[in-house]
C-alpha positions in Angstrom: 89.1 113.2 104.4 90.9 112.3 101.2 93.8 109.9 100.8 96.5 109.7 98.1 98.5 106.6 97.3 101.6 106.9 95.1 103.3 104.0 93.3 105.6 104.1 90.3 102.5 103.0 88.2 99.9 105.5 89.5 98.6 108.2 91.8 95.4 107.0 93.3 93.1 109.6 94.9 90.7 107.9 97.3 87.7 110.2 97.7 84.7 110.0 100.0 81.6 111.8 101.0 80.2 114.9 99.2 82.6 116.5 96.7 81.2 120.0 96.8 82.9 123.4 96.1 84.9 123.3 99.4 86.0 119.7 99.0 87.0 120.5 95.4 89.1 123.4 96.5 90.8 121.1 99.0 91.4 118.4 96.4 92.9 121.0 94.1 95.3 122.2 96.8 96.3 118.7 97.7 96.9 117.7 94.1 99.3 120.6 93.7 101.8 118.8 95.9 102.2 116.1 93.2 103.8 116.3 89.7 100.9 114.9 87.9 102.9 114.5 84.7 105.2 112.0 86.4 102.5 109.4 86.9 101.6 107.0 84.1 98.0 107.0 85.4 95.9 109.1 87.8 93.1 107.2 89.4 90.1 108.8 91.2 88.6 106.0 93.4 85.0 107.2 94.1 83.8 104.2 96.0 82.6 106.2 98.9 81.5 109.4 97.1 77.8 110.2 97.3 77.8 113.6 95.4 79.9 115.6 93.0 79.6 119.2 92.1 80.4 120.9 88.8 83.6 122.2 90.5 84.9 118.7 90.8 84.0 117.9 87.2 86.0 121.0 86.3 89.1 119.7 88.2 88.9 116.4 86.2 88.5 118.3 82.9 91.5 120.5 83.7 93.7 117.6 84.7 92.6 115.7 81.6 93.5 118.6 79.4 96.9 118.9 81.0 98.0 115.3 81.2 95.8 113.6 78.6 92.6 111.6 78.5 94.4 108.2 78.6 96.1 109.0 81.9 92.8 109.6 83.9 90.7 106.8 85.4 87.5 107.3 87.4 86.5 104.1 89.1 84.0 102.7 91.5 81.4 105.3 90.6 77.8 104.9 92.0 74.9 104.8 89.5 73.8 108.4 90.2 77.3 109.9 89.6 77.8 107.6 86.6 74.7 109.1 85.1 76.0 112.6 85.6 79.3 111.7 84.0 77.5 110.2 81.1 75.3 113.3 80.7 78.3 115.6 80.5 80.0 113.2 78.2 83.0 112.6 80.4 83.9 109.4 78.5 85.5 111.9 76.0 88.0 113.3 78.6 88.7 110.3 80.9 88.3 106.6 81.3 85.4 105.5 83.5 85.5 102.0 85.1 
């Protein structure tokens, strides 16, 4: 369902579908296999995501707090999800492209 690409420059999380509570728990478990501090940048590619729950937003907030705002990029966000990210002021905790 989700794919992860590692390079020396980044960890890219390629997400798709609905990111509800169950999907968020899966993402959390999968991210635990990586040393997030070792990546200069962590990218969440949301090109094929159609819905995000508050639990996913919590994951991003937690990671941002742990590794720093400048290391988190959320990209390819659709207009509806972008509006949600703007409402909750996510530009303060990550970079949105």
